[in-house]
C-alpha positions as CSV (number, residue, x, y, z in Angstrom):
1,M,53.6,39.6,-3.9
2,L,56.3,36.4,-4.0
3,R,56.2,37.3,-0.2
4,N,52.2,36.2,-0.2
5,R,52.4,33.4,-2.7
6,F,54.9,31.8,-0.1
7,V,52.4,31.9,2.2
8,R,49.9,31.0,0.9
9,L,51.4,28.1,-0.1
10,A,52.9,27.0,3.2
11,A,49.4,27.4,5.0
12,L,48.1,25.2,2.2
13,A,51.3,22.5,2.8
14,V,50.5,23.0,6.7
15,F,46.3,22.2,6.6
16,A,46.9,19.6,4.2
17,L,49.9,17.4,6.5
18,T,46.9,17.4,9.1
19,L,44.0,16.3,6.7
20,T,46.6,13.2,6.1
21,G,46.7,12.4,10.0
22,Q,43.0,11.8,10.6
23,E,42.0,8.1,10.5
24,G,38.9,6.5,10.3
25,H,37.7,4.0,13.4
26,P,39.8,3.3,15.3
27,L,40.0,-0.8,14.3
28,V,40.1,0.2,10.7
29,G,42.6,-1.6,8.8
30,T,45.0,-4.8,8.7
31,W,46.3,-6.1,11.9
32,R,49.6,-8.9,12.2
33,G,49.9,-11.1,15.5
34,T,50.1,-13.9,17.1
35,V,47.9,-16.3,19.1
36,T,49.9,-18.8,22.3
37,T,47.7,-21.1,24.0
38,A,50.3,-23.3,24.4
39,P,54.0,-22.9,26.2
40,N,55.5,-23.8,23.0
41,A,52.1,-23.6,21.0
42,T,52.6,-20.6,18.8
43,K,50.6,-19.1,15.2
44,E,51.2,-16.2,13.3
45,V,46.7,-14.9,12.6
46,V,46.2,-11.6,10.4
47,V,43.3,-10.0,11.2
48,Y,41.3,-7.7,8.8
49,M,39.0,-5.3,10.1
50,E,36.5,-3.3,8.2
51,W,33.9,-0.2,9.3
52,D,31.2,1.5,7.2
53,G,29.8,3.2,8.9
54,K,27.4,1.8,11.1
55,A,28.9,-1.8,11.8
56,I,32.7,-3.1,11.8
57,S,32.9,-6.2,9.5
58,G,35.9,-8.5,8.3
59,M,37.7,-11.8,8.6
60,I,40.2,-13.4,10.8
61,D,43.8,-14.8,8.4
62,P,42.3,-13.6,5.1
63,G,42.4,-16.0,1.8
64,P,41.1,-19.4,1.6
65,N,40.5,-20.0,4.8
66,S,39.9,-17.9,6.2
67,I,36.7,-17.0,9.1
68,K,34.2,-14.2,7.8
69,L,33.6,-11.8,11.5
70,E,30.1,-12.5,12.7
71,K,29.8,-10.8,15.4
72,A,32.6,-7.7,15.9
73,D,32.4,-4.4,18.7
74,L,34.8,-2.1,20.7
75,N,33.7,-0.3,23.5
76,P,35.3,2.7,23.6
77,E,34.7,3.1,27.4
78,G,38.6,1.2,27.8
79,W,38.9,0.3,24.1
80,M,37.5,-3.1,24.9
81,M,37.0,-5.2,21.5
82,H,35.1,-8.4,21.1
83,L,35.6,-10.5,17.8
84,E,33.2,-14.0,16.9
85,G,33.4,-15.5,14.2
86,K,32.6,-19.7,13.1
87,G,34.8,-21.2,16.4
88,V,37.2,-18.4,17.4
89,V,35.9,-15.9,20.4
90,V,39.0,-13.1,20.9
91,D,38.5,-10.6,23.4
92,G,40.9,-7.7,24.0
93,K,42.0,-3.3,24.7
94,V,42.8,-1.6,21.9
95,N,46.0,-0.1,23.4
96,N,47.9,3.0,22.8
97,I,44.4,4.1,20.8
98,T,46.3,7.4,19.7
99,N,49.7,6.0,17.9
100,L,49.4,4.6,14.7
101,R,51.4,1.3,15.4
102,R,48.7,0.8,18.4
103,T,47.8,-2.8,19.8
104,I,46.0,-5.3,20.6
105,T,46.0,-7.7,23.2
106,G,43.8,-10.2,25.4
107,T,42.6,-13.8,24.7
108,W,41.7,-15.9,21.9
109,T,39.7,-19.2,21.9
110,E,39.8,-21.2,18.9
111,G,38.3,-24.9,19.2
112,G,38.2,-25.3,23.1
113,K,41.8,-24.3,23.1
114,R,42.1,-20.7,25.1
115,G,44.8,-18.7,25.2
116,T,46.3,-14.6,24.6
117,F,47.2,-13.0,21.9
118,T,49.4,-9.7,20.4
119,L,48.3,-7.9,17.7
120,Q,49.1,-4.1,15.3
121,R,49.1,-2.5,12.9
122,P,51.8,-2.2,10.4
123,L,52.7,0.7,8.9
């Protein structure tokens, strides 16, 4: 009887662990990183993205000077991402898609300046 309860409890625990490992859309969450537009011109950025089941929405640098995403796409072939919002265009590739600490790298264009960026989701 006690052994039967233990086996059921262990099975339930294993099932619960697999549930916590599931994630939704690969872009959802807060991403932090750096944009480099010249050898010594870098800035820290935060990109927040949501998924409503149909479309990606979000903002760049949430706060008083935030930029709302007007367009956001993810192409699962190659995991290529495209974001646009108020003078900012971001094109990147999602790397290590199965890793919780995945990154996005690519090009960032803002105000006529073009550079590179790297974003990562903090745990």
